[in-house]
PDB file of N, CA, C and O in Angstrom, chain B, residues numbered from 101:
ATOM      1  N   UNK B 101     138.843  74.550 144.390  1.00  0.00           N
ATOM      2  CA  UNK B 101     138.412  75.861 143.930  1.00  0.00           C
ATOM      3  C   UNK B 101     137.812  75.727 142.535  1.00  0.00           C
ATOM      4  O   UNK B 101     138.307  74.968 141.702  1.00  0.00           O
ATOM      5  N   UNK B 102     136.749  76.469 142.298  1.00  0.00           N
ATOM      6  CA  UNK B 102     136.046  76.480 141.025  1.00  0.00           C
ATOM      7  C   UNK B 102     136.178  77.831 140.351  1.00  0.00           C
ATOM      8  O   UNK B 102     136.613  78.813 140.953  1.00  0.00           O
ATOM      9  N   UNK B 103     135.792  77.855 139.089  1.00  0.00           N
ATOM     10  CA  UNK B 103     135.767  79.094 138.324  1.00  0.00           C
ATOM     11  C   UNK B 103     134.426  79.187 137.607  1.00  0.00           C
ATOM     12  O   UNK B 103     133.860  78.176 137.191  1.00  0.00           O
ATOM     13  N   UNK B 104     133.930  80.406 137.468  1.00  0.00           N
ATOM     14  CA  UNK B 104     132.727  80.633 136.688  1.00  0.00           C
ATOM     15  C   UNK B 104     133.010  81.747 135.686  1.00  0.00           C
ATOM     16  O   UNK B 104     133.648  82.751 136.003  1.00  0.00           O
ATOM     17  N   UNK B 105     132.519  81.539 134.472  1.00  0.00           N
ATOM     18  CA  UNK B 105     132.624  82.539 133.407  1.00  0.00           C
ATOM     19  C   UNK B 105     131.192  82.972 133.106  1.00  0.00           C
ATOM     20  O   UNK B 105     130.339  82.150 132.769  1.00  0.00           O
ATOM     21  N   UNK B 106     130.940  84.292 133.234  1.00  0.00           N
ATOM     22  CA  UNK B 106     129.586  84.818 133.082  1.00  0.00           C
ATOM     23  C   UNK B 106     129.591  85.904 132.016  1.00  0.00           C
ATOM     24  O   UNK B 106     130.414  86.819 132.056  1.00  0.00           O
ATOM     25  N   UNK B 107     128.681  85.801 131.072  1.00  0.00           N
ATOM     26  CA  UNK B 107     128.456  86.841 130.070  1.00  0.00           C
ATOM     27  C   UNK B 107     127.077  87.428 130.354  1.00  0.00           C
ATOM     28  O   UNK B 107     126.076  86.711 130.356  1.00  0.00           O
ATOM     29  N   UNK B 108     127.036  88.737 130.595  1.00  0.00           N
ATOM     30  CA  UNK B 108     125.795  89.405 130.948  1.00  0.00           C
ATOM     31  C   UNK B 108     125.372  90.309 129.805  1.00  0.00           C
ATOM     32  O   UNK B 108     126.159  91.127 129.330  1.00  0.00           O
ATOM     33  N   UNK B 109     124.131  90.162 129.363  1.00  0.00           N
ATOM     34  CA  UNK B 109     123.590  90.930 128.245  1.00  0.00           C
ATOM     35  C   UNK B 109     122.502  91.873 128.740  1.00  0.00           C
ATOM     36  O   UNK B 109     121.853  91.618 129.755  1.00  0.00           O
ATOM     37  N   UNK B 110     122.317  92.955 128.014  1.00  0.00           N
ATOM     38  CA  UNK B 110     121.268  93.911 128.349  1.00  0.00           C
ATOM     39  C   UNK B 110     121.834  95.308 128.484  1.00  0.00           C
ATOM     40  O   UNK B 110     122.880  95.619 127.916  1.00  0.00           O
ATOM     41  N   UNK B 111     121.146  96.148 129.234  1.00  0.00           N
ATOM     42  CA  UNK B 111     121.618  97.499 129.514  1.00  0.00           C
ATOM     43  C   UNK B 111     122.514  97.398 130.740  1.00  0.00           C
ATOM     44  O   UNK B 111     122.056  97.556 131.872  1.00  0.00           O
ATOM     45  N   UNK B 112     123.814  97.130 130.500  1.00  0.00           N
ATOM     46  CA  UNK B 112     124.730  96.822 131.592  1.00  0.00           C
ATOM     47  C   UNK B 112     125.996  97.684 131.588  1.00  0.00           C
ATOM     48  O   UNK B 112     126.859  97.503 132.448  1.00  0.00           O
ATOM     49  N   UNK B 113     126.124  98.616 130.640  1.00  0.00           N
ATOM     50  CA  UNK B 113     127.242  99.566 130.644  1.00  0.00           C
ATOM     51  C   UNK B 113     126.755 100.872 131.237  1.00  0.00           C
ATOM     52  O   UNK B 113     125.610 101.271 131.021  1.00  0.00           O
ATOM     53  N   UNK B 114     127.629 101.542 131.989  1.00  0.00           N
ATOM     54  CA  UNK B 114     127.284 102.851 132.532  1.00  0.00           C
ATOM     55  C   UNK B 114     126.339 102.814 133.716  1.00  0.00           C
ATOM     56  O   UNK B 114     125.737 103.832 134.057  1.00  0.00           O
ATOM     57  N   UNK B 115     126.196 101.652 134.351  1.00  0.00           N
ATOM     58  CA  UNK B 115     125.283 101.522 135.487  1.00  0.00           C
ATOM     59  C   UNK B 115     125.994 100.949 136.722  1.00  0.00           C
ATOM     60  O   UNK B 115     125.352 100.434 137.637  1.00  0.00           O
ATOM     61  N   UNK B 116     127.329 101.050 136.727  1.00  0.00           N
ATOM     62  CA  UNK B 116     128.167 100.558 137.829  1.00  0.00           C
ATOM     63  C   UNK B 116     128.116  99.038 137.988  1.00  0.00           C
ATOM     64  O   UNK B 116     128.284  98.522 139.094  1.00  0.00           O
ATOM     65  N   UNK B 117     127.884  98.324 136.890  1.00  0.00           N
ATOM     66  CA  UNK B 117     127.800  96.875 136.971  1.00  0.00           C
ATOM     67  C   UNK B 117     129.121  96.269 137.436  1.00  0.00           C
ATOM     68  O   UNK B 117     129.149  95.493 138.391  1.00  0.00           O
ATOM     69  N   UNK B 118     130.217  96.625 136.761  1.00  0.00           N
ATOM     70  CA  UNK B 118     131.520  96.049 137.116  1.00  0.00           C
ATOM     71  C   UNK B 118     131.903  96.407 138.545  1.00  0.00           C
ATOM     72  O   UNK B 118     132.397  95.557 139.285  1.00  0.00           O
ATOM     73  N   UNK B 119     131.680  97.650 138.937  1.00  0.00           N
ATOM     74  CA  UNK B 119     132.004  98.091 140.295  1.00  0.00           C
ATOM     75  C   UNK B 119     131.196  97.294 141.321  1.00  0.00           C
ATOM     76  O   UNK B 119     131.735  96.881 142.348  1.00  0.00           O
ATOM     77  N   UNK B 120     129.922  97.078 141.051  1.00  0.00           N
ATOM     78  CA  UNK B 120     129.051  96.347 141.977  1.00  0.00           C
ATOM     79  C   UNK B 120     129.480  94.889 142.105  1.00  0.00           C
ATOM     80  O   UNK B 120     129.454  94.328 143.201  1.00  0.00           O
ATOM     81  N   UNK B 121     129.874  94.273 140.991  1.00  0.00           N
ATOM     82  CA  UNK B 121     130.360  92.893 141.043  1.00  0.00           C
ATOM     83  C   UNK B 121     131.649  92.835 141.853  1.00  0.00           C
ATOM     84  O   UNK B 121     131.841  91.912 142.644  1.00  0.00           O
ATOM     85  N   UNK B 122     132.533  93.813 141.663  1.00  0.00           N
ATOM     86  CA  UNK B 122     133.790  93.840 142.418  1.00  0.00           C
ATOM     87  C   UNK B 122     133.527  93.987 143.912  1.00  0.00           C
ATOM     88  O   UNK B 122     134.149  93.293 144.716  1.00  0.00           O
ATOM     89  N   UNK B 123     132.624  94.872 144.293  1.00  0.00           N
ATOM     90  CA  UNK B 123     132.295  95.023 145.718  1.00  0.00           C
ATOM     91  C   UNK B 123     131.837  93.705 146.321  1.00  0.00           C
ATOM     92  O   UNK B 123     132.284  93.326 147.404  1.00  0.00           O
ATOM     93  N   UNK B 124     130.945  93.005 145.624  1.00  0.00           N
ATOM     94  CA  UNK B 124     130.453  91.718 146.107  1.00  0.00           C
ATOM     95  C   UNK B 124     131.585  90.693 146.160  1.00  0.00           C
ATOM     96  O   UNK B 124     131.731  89.980 147.153  1.00  0.00           O
ATOM     97  N   UNK B 125     132.376  90.618 145.110  1.00  0.00           N
ATOM     98  CA  UNK B 125     133.487  89.655 145.056  1.00  0.00           C
ATOM     99  C   UNK B 125     134.462  89.902 146.198  1.00  0.00           C
ATOM    100  O   UNK B 125     134.924  88.955 146.835  1.00  0.00           O
ATOM    101  N   UNK B 126     134.777  91.157 146.460  1.00  0.00           N
ATOM    102  CA  UNK B 126     135.697  91.476 147.554  1.00  0.00           C
ATOM    103  C   UNK B 126     135.121  91.047 148.898  1.00  0.00           C
ATOM    104  O   UNK B 126     135.848  90.520 149.740  1.00  0.00           O
ATOM    105  N   UNK B 127     133.828  91.266 149.108  1.00  0.00           N
ATOM    106  CA  UNK B 127     133.184  90.837 150.364  1.00  0.00           C
ATOM    107  C   UNK B 127     133.210  89.326 150.523  1.00  0.00           C
ATOM    108  O   UNK B 127     133.354  88.811 151.632  1.00  0.00           O
ATOM    109  N   UNK B 128     133.067  88.607 149.387  1.00  0.00           N
ATOM    110  CA  UNK B 128     132.998  87.149 149.423  1.00  0.00           C
ATOM    111  C   UNK B 128     134.373  86.482 149.363  1.00  0.00           C
ATOM    112  O   UNK B 128     134.477  85.272 149.563  1.00  0.00           O
ATOM    113  N   UNK B 129     135.418  87.246 149.094  1.00  0.00           N
ATOM    114  CA  UNK B 129     136.752  86.661 148.962  1.00  0.00           C
ATOM    115  C   UNK B 129     136.969  85.960 147.642  1.00  0.00           C
ATOM    116  O   UNK B 129     137.771  85.031 147.552  1.00  0.00           O
ATOM    117  N   UNK B 130     136.252  86.403 146.606  1.00  0.00           N
ATOM    118  CA  UNK B 130     136.327  85.819 145.268  1.00  0.00           C
ATOM    119  C   UNK B 130     137.339  86.609 144.441  1.00  0.00           C
ATOM    120  O   UNK B 130     137.415  87.833 144.548  1.00  0.00           O
ATOM    121  N   UNK B 131     138.112  85.908 143.619  1.00  0.00           N
ATOM    122  CA  UNK B 131     139.136  86.530 142.771  1.00  0.00           C
ATOM    123  C   UNK B 131     138.705  86.454 141.313  1.00  0.00           C
ATOM    124  O   UNK B 131     137.873  85.624 140.948  1.00  0.00           O
ATOM    125  N   UNK B 132     139.283  87.336 140.467  1.00  0.00           N
ATOM    126  CA  UNK B 132     138.983  87.297 139.038  1.00  0.00           C
ATOM    127  C   UNK B 132     138.908  88.688 138.456  1.00  0.00           C
ATOM    128  O   UNK B 132     139.692  89.564 138.820  1.00  0.00           O
ATOM    129  N   UNK B 133     137.951  88.898 137.536  1.00  0.00           N
ATOM    130  CA  UNK B 133     137.820  90.214 136.900  1.00  0.00           C
ATOM    131  C   UNK B 133     136.434  90.415 136.314  1.00  0.00           C
ATOM    132  O   UNK B 133     135.675  89.468 136.106  1.00  0.00           O
ATOM    133  N   UNK B 134     136.129  91.697 136.051  1.00  0.00           N
ATOM    134  CA  UNK B 134     134.927  92.089 135.314  1.00  0.00           C
ATOM    135  C   UNK B 134     135.353  93.111 134.278  1.00  0.00           C
ATOM    136  O   UNK B 134     136.179  93.980 134.557  1.00  0.00           O
ATOM    137  N   UNK B 135     134.791  93.011 133.085  1.00  0.00           N
ATOM    138  CA  UNK B 135     135.124  93.986 132.049  1.00  0.00           C
ATOM    139  C   UNK B 135     133.952  94.190 131.111  1.00  0.00           C
ATOM    140  O   UNK B 135     133.144  93.288 130.888  1.00  0.00           O
ATOM    141  N   UNK B 136     133.873  95.413 130.559  1.00  0.00           N
ATOM    142  CA  UNK B 136     132.910  95.728 129.521  1.00  0.00           C
ATOM    143  C   UNK B 136     133.445  95.207 128.197  1.00  0.00           C
ATOM    144  O   UNK B 136     134.646  95.273 127.936  1.00  0.00           O
ATOM    145  N   UNK B 137     132.562  94.695 127.372  1.00  0.00           N
ATOM    146  CA  UNK B 137     132.932  94.264 126.028  1.00  0.00           C
ATOM    147  C   UNK B 137     132.380  95.248 125.006  1.00  0.00           C
ATOM    148  O   UNK B 137     131.399  95.946 125.261  1.00  0.00           O
ATOM    149  N   UNK B 138     133.016  95.292 123.865  1.00  0.00           N
ATOM    150  CA  UNK B 138     132.624  96.245 122.823  1.00  0.00           C
ATOM    151  C   UNK B 138     131.196  96.023 122.336  1.00  0.00           C
ATOM    152  O   UNK B 138     130.557  96.965 121.868  1.00  0.00           O
ATOM    153  N   UNK B 139     130.683  94.799 122.435  1.00  0.00           N
ATOM    154  CA  UNK B 139     129.330  94.508 121.956  1.00  0.00           C
ATOM    155  C   UNK B 139     128.243  94.913 122.954  1.00  0.00           C
ATOM    156  O   UNK B 139     127.058  94.694 122.705  1.00  0.00           O
ATOM    157  N   UNK B 140     128.650  95.508 124.089  1.00  0.00           N
ATOM    158  CA  UNK B 140     127.675  95.965 125.085  1.00  0.00           C
ATOM    159  C   UNK B 140     127.465  95.017 126.245  1.00  0.00           C
ATOM    160  O   UNK B 140     126.751  95.353 127.190  1.00  0.00           O
ATOM    161  N   UNK B 141     128.073  93.833 126.198  1.00  0.00           N
ATOM    162  CA  UNK B 141     127.960  92.864 127.285  1.00  0.00           C
ATOM    163  C   UNK B 141     128.986  93.177 128.372  1.00  0.00           C
ATOM    164  O   UNK B 141     129.912  93.961 128.164  1.00  0.00           O
ATOM    165  N   UNK B 142     128.806  92.553 129.525  1.00  0.00           N
ATOM    166  CA  UNK B 142     129.817  92.551 130.582  1.00  0.00           C
ATOM    167  C   UNK B 142     130.264  91.111 130.764  1.00  0.00           C
ATOM    168  O   UNK B 142     129.442  90.195 130.800  1.00  0.00           O
ATOM    169  N   UNK B 143     131.576  90.916 130.879  1.00  0.00           N
ATOM    170  CA  UNK B 143     132.161  89.592 131.113  1.00  0.00           C
ATOM    171  C   UNK B 143     132.698  89.559 132.536  1.00  0.00           C
ATOM    172  O   UNK B 143     133.377  90.486 132.978  1.00  0.00           O
ATOM    173  N   UNK B 144     132.386  88.480 133.250  1.00  0.00           N
ATOM    174  CA  UNK B 144     132.893  88.278 134.602  1.00  0.00           C
ATOM    175  C   UNK B 144     133.535  86.895 134.654  1.00  0.00           C
ATOM    176  O   UNK B 144     132.928  85.904 134.247  1.00  0.00           O
ATOM    177  N   UNK B 145     134.753  86.837 135.154  1.00  0.00           N
ATOM    178  CA  UNK B 145     135.424  85.572 135.452  1.00  0.00           C
ATOM    179  C   UNK B 145     135.729  85.610 136.941  1.00  0.00           C
ATOM    180  O   UNK B 145     136.380  86.538 137.422  1.00  0.00           O
ATOM    181  N   UNK B 146     135.261  84.605 137.670  1.00  0.00           N
ATOM    182  CA  UNK B 146     135.436  84.598 139.111  1.00  0.00           C
ATOM    183  C   UNK B 146     135.889  83.216 139.579  1.00  0.00           C
ATOM    184  O   UNK B 146     135.458  82.191 139.051  1.00  0.00           O
ATOM    185  N   UNK B 147     136.766  83.214 140.582  1.00  0.00           N
ATOM    186  CA  UNK B 147     137.272  81.982 141.168  1.00  0.00           C
ATOM    187  C   UNK B 147     137.057  82.002 142.665  1.00  0.00           C
ATOM    188  O   UNK B 147     137.241  83.029 143.319  1.00  0.00           O
ATOM    189  N   UNK B 148     136.664  80.856 143.202  1.00  0.00           N
ATOM    190  CA  UNK B 148     136.462  80.753 144.637  1.00  0.00           C
ATOM    191  C   UNK B 148     135.678  79.499 144.952  1.00  0.00           C
ATOM    192  O   UNK B 148     135.560  78.596 144.124  1.00  0.00           O
ATOM    193  N   UNK B 149     135.142  79.454 146.161  1.00  0.00           N
ATOM    194  CA  UNK B 149     134.312  78.323 146.559  1.00  0.00           C
ATOM    195  C   UNK B 149     132.984  78.384 145.804  1.00  0.00           C
ATOM    196  O   UNK B 149     132.447  79.463 145.555  1.00  0.00           O
ATOM    197  N   UNK B 150     132.473  77.232 145.451  1.00  0.00           N
ATOM    198  CA  UNK B 150     131.286  77.162 144.596  1.00  0.00           C
ATOM    199  C   UNK B 150     130.099  77.935 145.156  1.00  0.00           C
ATOM    200  O   UNK B 150     129.379  78.583 144.396  1.00  0.00           O
ATOM    201  N   UNK B 151     129.878  77.881 146.466  1.00  0.00           N
ATOM    202  CA  UNK B 151     128.738  78.600 147.043  1.00  0.00           C
ATOM    203  C   UNK B 151     128.881  80.118 146.871  1.00  0.00           C
ATOM    204  O   UNK B 151     127.890  80.818 146.666  1.00  0.00           O
ATOM    205  N   UNK B 152     130.104  80.617 146.955  1.00  0.00           N
ATOM    206  CA  UNK B 152     130.345  82.055 146.749  1.00  0.00           C
ATOM    207  C   UNK B 152     130.152  82.436 145.284  1.00  0.00           C
ATOM    208  O   UNK B 152     129.622  83.504 144.975  1.00  0.00           O
ATOM    209  N   UNK B 153     130.588  81.548 144.382  1.00  0.00           N
ATOM    210  CA  UNK B 153     130.412  81.810 142.949  1.00  0.00           C
ATOM    211  C   UNK B 153     128.935  81.845 142.581  1.00  0.00           C
ATOM    212  O   UNK B 153     128.526  82.629 141.725  1.00  0.00           O
ATOM    213  N   UNK B 154     128.142  81.007 143.217  1.00  0.00           N
ATOM    214  CA  UNK B 154     126.703  81.015 142.953  1.00  0.00           C
ATOM    215  C   UNK B 154     126.076  82.342 143.381  1.00  0.00           C
ATOM    216  O   UNK B 154     125.120  82.803 142.757  1.00  0.00           O
ATOM    217  N   UNK B 155     126.606  82.957 144.437  1.00  0.00           N
ATOM    218  CA  UNK B 155     126.122  84.276 144.846  1.00  0.00           C
ATOM    219  C   UNK B 155     126.449  85.325 143.784  1.00  0.00           C
ATOM    220  O   UNK B 155     125.639  86.211 143.509  1.00  0.00           O
ATOM    221  N   UNK B 156     127.629  85.222 143.196  1.00  0.00           N
ATOM    222  CA  UNK B 156     128.010  86.143 142.115  1.00  0.00           C
ATOM    223  C   UNK B 156     127.060  85.968 140.934  1.00  0.00           C
ATOM    224  O   UNK B 156     126.585  86.950 140.363  1.00  0.00           O
ATOM    225  N   UNK B 157     126.785  84.716 140.570  1.00  0.00           N
ATOM    226  CA  UNK B 157     125.877  84.439 139.448  1.00  0.00           C
ATOM    227  C   UNK B 157     124.505  85.023 139.728  1.00  0.00           C
ATOM    228  O   UNK B 157     123.921  85.662 138.852  1.00  0.00           O
ATOM    229  N   UNK B 158     123.982  84.821 140.912  1.00  0.00           N
ATOM    230  CA  UNK B 158     122.648  85.335 141.245  1.00  0.00           C
ATOM    231  C   UNK B 158     122.613  86.858 141.178  1.00  0.00           C
ATOM    232  O   UNK B 158     121.633  87.439 140.713  1.00  0.00           O
ATOM    233  N   UNK B 159     123.685  87.507 141.644  1.00  0.00           N
ATOM    234  CA  UNK B 159     123.741  88.965 141.530  1.00  0.00           C
ATOM    235  C   UNK B 159     123.708  89.380 140.062  1.00  0.00           C
ATOM    236  O   UNK B 159     123.008  90.324 139.698  1.00  0.00           O
ATOM    237  N   UNK B 160     124.467  88.674 139.216  1.00  0.00           N
ATOM    238  CA  UNK B 160     124.555  89.030 137.800  1.00  0.00           C
ATOM    239  C   UNK B 160     123.233  88.845 137.061  1.00  0.00           C
ATOM    240  O   UNK B 160     123.022  89.466 136.019  1.00  0.00           O
ATOM    241  N   UNK B 161     122.350  88.012 137.574  1.00  0.00           N
ATOM    242  CA  UNK B 161     121.036  87.834 136.941  1.00  0.00           C
ATOM    243  C   UNK B 161     120.199  89.112 137.013  1.00  0.00           C
ATOM    244  O   UNK B 161     119.345  89.348 136.158  1.00  0.00           O
ATOM    245  N   UNK B 162     120.447  89.940 138.040  1.00  0.00           N
ATOM    246  CA  UNK B 162     119.690  91.187 138.215  1.00  0.00           C
ATOM    247  C   UNK B 162     120.567  92.401 138.002  1.00  0.00           C
ATOM    248  O   UNK B 162     120.146  93.359 137.354  1.00  0.00           O
ATOM    249  N   UNK B 163     121.786  92.384 138.538  1.00  0.00           N
ATOM    250  CA  UNK B 163     122.697  93.507 138.437  1.00  0.00           C
ATOM    251  C   UNK B 163     122.352  94.604 139.418  1.00  0.00           C
ATOM    252  O   UNK B 163     121.443  94.451 140.233  1.00  0.00           O
ATOM    253  N   UNK B 164     123.079  95.720 139.344  1.00  0.00           N
ATOM    254  CA  UNK B 164     122.784  96.850 140.214  1.00  0.00           C
ATOM    255  C   UNK B 164     121.459  97.508 139.830  1.00  0.00           C
ATOM    256  O   UNK B 164     120.840  97.145 138.829  1.00  0.00           O
ATOM    257  N   UNK B 165     121.049  98.446 140.612  1.00  0.00           N
ATOM    258  CA  UNK B 165     119.705  99.042 140.513  1.00  0.00           C
ATOM    259  C   UNK B 165     119.318  99.525 139.116  1.00  0.00           C
ATOM    260  O   UNK B 165     118.191  99.275 138.687  1.00  0.00           O
ATOM    261  N   UNK B 166     120.192 100.196 138.403  1.00  0.00           N
ATOM    262  CA  UNK B 166     119.828 100.784 137.118  1.00  0.00           C
ATOM    263  C   UNK B 166     120.070  99.866 135.917  1.00  0.00           C
ATOM    264  O   UNK B 166     119.742 100.224 134.785  1.00  0.00           O
ATOM    265  N   UNK B 167     120.633  98.704 136.157  1.00  0.00           N
ATOM    266  CA  UNK B 167     120.878  97.767 135.059  1.00  0.00           C
ATOM    267  C   UNK B 167     119.573  97.089 134.646  1.00  0.00           C
ATOM    268  O   UNK B 167     118.641  96.952 135.438  1.00  0.00           O
ATOM    269  N   UNK B 168     119.539  96.673 133.389  1.00  0.00           N
ATOM    270  CA  UNK B 168     118.424  95.866 132.884  1.00  0.00           C
ATOM    271  C   UNK B 168     119.028  94.650 132.198  1.00  0.00           C
ATOM    272  O   UNK B 168     119.366  94.695 131.015  1.00  0.00           O
ATOM    273  N   UNK B 169     119.161  93.567 132.948  1.00  0.00           N
ATOM    274  CA  UNK B 169     119.768  92.347 132.425  1.00  0.00           C
ATOM    275  C   UNK B 169     118.735  91.605 131.596  1.00  0.00           C
ATOM    276  O   UNK B 169     117.643  91.298 132.074  1.00  0.00           O
ATOM    277  N   UNK B 170     119.091  91.315 130.335  1.00  0.00           N
ATOM    278  CA  UNK B 170     118.168  90.584 129.467  1.00  0.00           C
ATOM    279  C   UNK B 170     118.530  89.110 129.382  1.00  0.00           C
ATOM    280  O   UNK B 170     117.728  88.304 128.909  1.00  0.00           O
ATOM    281  N   UNK B 171     119.731  88.742 129.836  1.00  0.00           N
ATOM    282  CA  UNK B 171     120.124  87.343 129.835  1.00  0.00           C
ATOM    283  C   UNK B 171     121.565  87.178 130.265  1.00  0.00           C
ATOM    284  O   UNK B 171     122.373  88.101 130.161  1.00  0.00           O
ATOM    285  N   UNK B 172     121.877  85.975 130.753  1.00  0.00           N
ATOM    286  CA  UNK B 172     123.263  85.672 131.091  1.00  0.00           C
ATOM    287  C   UNK B 172     123.603  84.266 130.620  1.00  0.00           C
ATOM    288  O   UNK B 172     122.735  83.400 130.511  1.00  0.00           O
ATOM    289  N   UNK B 173     124.881  84.061 130.343  1.00  0.00           N
ATOM    290  CA  UNK B 173     125.418  82.738 130.043  1.00  0.00           C
ATOM    291  C   UNK B 173     126.396  82.414 131.155  1.00  0.00           C
ATOM    292  O   UNK B 173     127.243  83.239 131.496  1.00  0.00           O
ATOM    293  N   UNK B 174     126.288  81.217 131.726  1.00  0.00           N
ATOM    294  CA  UNK B 174     127.105  80.821 132.864  1.00  0.00           C
ATOM    295  C   UNK B 174     127.788  79.498 132.560  1.00  0.00           C
ATOM    296  O   UNK B 174     127.137  78.536 132.151  1.00  0.00           O
ATOM    297  N   UNK B 175     129.101  79.449 132.761  1.00  0.00           N
ATOM    298  CA  UNK B 175     129.870  78.211 132.570  1.00  0.00           C
ATOM    299  C   UNK B 175     130.782  78.008 133.773  1.00  0.00           C
ATOM    300  O   UNK B 175     131.685  78.808 134.014  1.00  0.00           O
ATOM    301  N   UNK B 176     130.545  76.943 134.524  1.00  0.00           N
ATOM    302  CA  UNK B 176     131.410  76.576 135.640  1.00  0.00           C
ATOM    303  C   UNK B 176     132.497  75.635 135.141  1.00  0.00           C
ATOM    304  O   UNK B 176     132.265  74.835 134.235  1.00  0.00           O
ATOM    305  N   UNK B 177     133.677  75.733 135.731  1.00  0.00           N
ATOM    306  CA  UNK B 177     134.776  74.828 135.405  1.00  0.00           C
ATOM    307  C   UNK B 177     135.724  74.772 136.595  1.00  0.00           C
ATOM    308  O   UNK B 177     135.567  75.505 137.572  1.00  0.00           O
ATOM    309  N   UNK B 178     136.719  73.879 136.490  1.00  0.00           N
ATOM    310  CA  UNK B 178     137.798  73.915 137.470  1.00  0.00           C
ATOM    311  C   UNK B 178     138.602  75.171 137.179  1.00  0.00           C
ATOM    312  O   UNK B 178     138.708  75.585 136.024  1.00  0.00           O
ATOM    313  N   UNK B 179     139.163  75.774 138.200  1.00  0.00           N
ATOM    314  CA  UNK B 179     139.863  77.039 137.988  1.00  0.00           C
ATOM    315  C   UNK B 179     141.077  76.860 137.094  1.00  0.00           C
ATOM    316  O   UNK B 179     141.809  75.875 137.193  1.00  0.00           O
ATOM    317  N   UNK B 180     141.270  77.828 136.226  1.00  0.00           N
ATOM    318  CA  UNK B 180     142.407  77.828 135.322  1.00  0.00           C
ATOM    319  C   UNK B 180     143.485  78.737 135.866  1.00  0.00           C
ATOM    320  O   UNK B 180     144.103  78.437 136.888  1.00  0.00           O
ATOM    321  N   UNK B 181     143.715  79.855 135.181  1.00  0.00           N
ATOM    322  CA  UNK B 181     144.687  80.842 135.638  1.00  0.00           C
ATOM    323  C   UNK B 181     144.318  81.306 137.035  1.00  0.00           C
ATOM    324  O   UNK B 181     143.140  81.488 137.343  1.00  0.00           O
ATOM    325  N   UNK B 182     145.302  81.495 137.867  1.00  0.00           N
ATOM    326  CA  UNK B 182     145.059  81.940 139.245  1.00  0.00           C
ATOM    327  C   UNK B 182     145.104  83.456 139.314  1.00  0.00           C
ATOM    328  O   UNK B 182     146.019  84.082 138.779  1.00  0.00           O
ATOM    329  N   UNK B 183     144.114  84.044 139.972  1.00  0.00           N
ATOM    330  CA  UNK B 183     144.051  85.486 140.157  1.00  0.00           C
ATOM    331  C   UNK B 183     144.355  85.799 141.620  1.00  0.00           C
ATOM    332  O   UNK B 183     144.003  85.026 142.511  1.00  0.00           O
ATOM    333  N   UNK B 184     145.002  86.924 141.861  1.00  0.00           N
ATOM    334  CA  UNK B 184     145.375  87.290 143.238  1.00  0.00           C
ATOM    335  C   UNK B 184     144.363  88.243 143.876  1.00  0.00           C
ATOM    336  O   UNK B 184     144.397  88.463 145.087  1.00  0.00           O
ATOM    337  N   UNK B 185     143.466  88.807 143.067  1.00  0.00           N
ATOM    338  CA  UNK B 185     142.456  89.732 143.563  1.00  0.00           C
ATOM    339  C   UNK B 185     141.328  89.788 142.536  1.00  0.00           C
ATOM    340  O   UNK B 185     141.376  89.093 141.521  1.00  0.00           O
ATOM    341  N   UNK B 186     140.323  90.606 142.795  1.00  0.00           N
ATOM    342  CA  UNK B 186     139.265  90.824 141.813  1.00  0.00           C
ATOM    343  C   UNK B 186     139.476  92.213 141.247  1.00  0.00           C
ATOM    344  O   UNK B 186     139.524  93.195 141.987  1.00  0.00           O
ATOM    345  N   UNK B 187     139.601  92.289 139.933  1.00  0.00           N
ATOM    346  CA  UNK B 187     139.938  93.545 139.269  1.00  0.00           C
ATOM    347  C   UNK B 187     138.847  93.961 138.284  1.00  0.00           C
ATOM    348  O   UNK B 187     138.124  93.122 137.747  1.00  0.00           O
ATOM    349  N   UNK B 188     138.747  95.248 138.063  1.00  0.00           N
ATOM    350  CA  UNK B 188     137.945  95.788 136.964  1.00  0.00           C
ATOM    351  C   UNK B 188     138.911  96.072 135.834  1.00  0.00           C
ATOM    352  O   UNK B 188     139.867  96.830 135.999  1.00  0.00           O
ATOM    353  N   UNK B 189     138.665  95.468 134.697  1.00  0.00           N
ATOM    354  CA  UNK B 189     139.520  95.679 133.543  1.00  0.00           C
ATOM    355  C   UNK B 189     138.917  96.807 132.717  1.00  0.00           C
ATOM    356  O   UNK B 189     137.767  96.736 132.284  1.00  0.00           O
ATOM    357  N   UNK B 190     139.708  97.837 132.508  1.00  0.00           N
ATOM    358  CA  UNK B 190     139.269  98.980 131.706  1.00  0.00           C
ATOM    359  C   UNK B 190     139.904  98.876 130.334  1.00  0.00           C
ATOM    360  O   UNK B 190     141.094  98.584 130.214  1.00  0.00           O
ATOM    361  N   UNK B 191     139.128  99.109 129.319  1.00  0.00           N
ATOM    362  CA  UNK B 191     139.671  98.999 127.962  1.00  0.00           C
ATOM    363  C   UNK B 191     139.746 100.333 127.292  1.00  0.00           C
ATOM    364  O   UNK B 191     140.180 100.422 126.143  1.00  0.00           O
TER     365      UNK B 191
END
């Protein structure tokens, strides 16, 4: 199992970005979380099979319909903490 850490920049708050990532993650059987950051970015940590994680990354490059992604940072690693589901973290 692999893990990917994704930081998404742009107009990504208030456009259902986290909800859309969760829907995709649930369909793919991917675990982890998505959360809004105070600086306006969205952070996604996902664990699963590498091919499924690549689908998450590709979705994050565009985001949902009203998002305007200006860039993403992607870091793959071996999975660390184990997650039991995919959650939206609200702050």
